[in-house]
C-alpha positions in Angstrom: 121.8 179.3 276.6 119.2 177.1 274.5 116.0 176.2 276.0 112.9 174.1 274.6 110.0 175.9 274.2 106.4 174.7 274.4 103.3 176.3 274.0 100.9 176.1 277.3 98.4 173.0 276.7 96.2 171.4 279.5 99.1 168.6 279.5 101.5 170.8 280.6 99.7 172.0 283.6 101.7 169.9 286.1 104.7 171.6 284.9 103.6 174.9 285.1 102.3 174.3 288.7 105.7 172.7 289.4 107.2 176.2 288.1 105.1 178.3 290.3 104.6 176.1 293.5 108.5 175.4 294.0 110.7 177.3 291.7 110.5 180.6 291.5 109.6 183.5 293.5 112.0 182.0 296.4 114.0 185.4 296.7 110.5 187.5 296.4 107.7 185.5 298.3 105.3 188.0 298.1 105.0 187.6 294.5 104.1 183.7 295.2 100.5 184.5 294.9 100.1 185.6 291.6 100.6 182.5 289.5 100.7 185.0 286.7 97.1 185.3 287.1 97.3 189.0 287.4 96.3 189.9 284.3 93.2 187.8 284.2 92.2 189.0 288.1 89.0 191.0 288.0 88.2 190.5 292.1 89.0 192.3 295.1 92.1 192.7 297.3 90.2 190.0 299.8 90.0 187.5 296.8 93.6 187.8 296.0 95.2 184.6 297.5 97.5 182.0 296.9 95.0 179.2 296.8 92.2 181.1 294.7 94.8 182.3 292.0 96.2 179.1 292.1 92.7 177.4 291.6 91.6 179.9 289.0 94.8 179.2 286.8 94.1 175.9 286.7 90.5 176.2 285.4 92.1 178.6 282.7 94.7 176.3 281.6 92.4 173.2 281.6 89.8 175.3 279.3 92.8 176.9 277.2 91.8 180.0 278.1 95.4 181.0 279.4 98.1 180.9 277.0 101.8 181.4 277.0 104.9 179.2 276.7 107.1 177.4 279.2 110.8 177.0 278.5 112.5 174.1 279.7 116.4 172.8 280.6 115.5 169.3 279.9 112.7 168.5 281.6 112.9 171.1 284.4 110.6 174.4 283.3 112.8 177.3 283.9 110.6 180.0 282.5 107.3 181.4 281.6 105.8 184.0 279.0 102.0 185.1 279.3 100.8 185.9 276.3 97.0 186.2 275.0 94.8 188.1 273.2 94.4 191.4 274.5 90.7 191.4 275.1 91.6 188.5 277.5 93.1 190.4 280.1 90.9 192.5 281.7 93.4 194.1 284.5 94.8 196.0 281.8 92.3 198.5 281.6 91.1 198.3 285.8 94.4 198.3 286.8 97.0 199.5 284.7 94.7 202.2 282.9 95.6 201.4 279.7 92.9 202.4 277.0 91.7 199.4 275.1 89.9 199.4 271.8 88.2 196.1 271.9 88.0 195.9 267.9 91.8 196.1 267.4 93.2 192.3 266.8 96.3 192.7 269.5 97.8 190.0 271.3 99.6 191.1 274.7 102.6 190.1 276.2 102.1 190.7 279.9 104.7 189.0 281.9 107.8 186.8 281.8 109.1 184.8 284.8 112.4 183.4 284.9 113.9 181.1 287.4 116.6 183.0 289.4 119.3 180.7 288.1 118.5 181.1 284.6 118.3 184.9 284.7 120.5 186.8 282.3 120.7 183.9 279.7 118.6 185.4 277.0 115.7 183.1 277.8 113.2 185.7 277.9 114.4 186.8 274.3 114.0 183.2 273.0 110.4 182.8 274.5 109.4 186.3 273.0 110.8 185.5 269.2 108.9 182.0 269.7 105.9 184.1 270.6 106.4 186.7 267.7 106.9 183.6 265.1 103.7 181.8 266.4 101.7 185.0 266.5 102.4 186.1 263.2 100.1 183.3 262.0 97.2 183.8 264.4 95.7 186.6 262.5 96.6 189.5 265.0 97.7 192.7 263.3 99.9 193.9 266.4 101.7 192.4 269.5 101.7 194.7 272.4 104.0 194.7 275.2 104.0 196.6 278.6 107.4 197.1 279.8 107.9 199.5 282.9 110.0 202.8 282.9 112.5 203.9 285.2 115.3 202.6 287.0 113.7 198.9 287.6 114.8 195.8 289.7 115.5 192.5 287.9 112.2 191.4 289.4 110.5 194.4 288.5 111.2 194.1 284.9 108.7 191.3 285.0 106.9 192.2 281.9 110.5 192.3 280.1 113.0 195.2 279.4 112.3 197.8 276.9 115.7 197.2 275.3 114.7 193.2 274.5 111.5 194.9 272.8 113.3 197.5 270.8 116.1 194.9 269.7 113.0 192.5 268.6 111.7 195.7 266.7 108.7 197.0 268.6 108.2 200.6 268.5 106.9 203.2 271.0 103.1 203.2 270.7 102.0 205.1 273.9 103.9 206.2 277.2 102.1 206.1 280.5 103.4 207.0 284.0 105.1 203.6 285.0 104.9 202.1 281.6 105.4 202.0 278.0 103.2 200.6 275.4 105.5 198.9 272.7 103.8 197.6 269.4 105.1 195.4 266.7 103.5 194.9 263.5 102.7 191.2 262.7 101.3 191.6 259.5 
């Protein structure tokens, strides 16, 4: 399925919120609090609420700090890819225990959210290819991704499946207990 992919801007805030407010996580309501804020989050478990996360995401999008891509089927947002400078994702170190060298020029793919009716149609691959093309021109040395390892459900593949990264030319950089660190040179 071909979709239209747009880079997240403050002008797409309404579409972003519509996607997360009403279109996804109907099959997994426990994840509805996230708003794809997990990788930016530095608070406590008491701070992790739907309202707090929604408010925080609005501020990040309005400031242009949260970056990524929305995929549309006509005017309906159907998928999201969260990608940014790795240094903008503090939870990679805090919660994922990934060792981060802040001097490296690395962008990180941290999440895909695909509407349940649009899964397994190649949309995540299209989003990833768009990100690779765009970020190759943004002065990054590498793109990094963190797919989970093991037998995972569709929902647990929210960081993207390992096979998708391998097909896109990523190589294994490190392996942790529950995830792989995959890298692709952008130079």
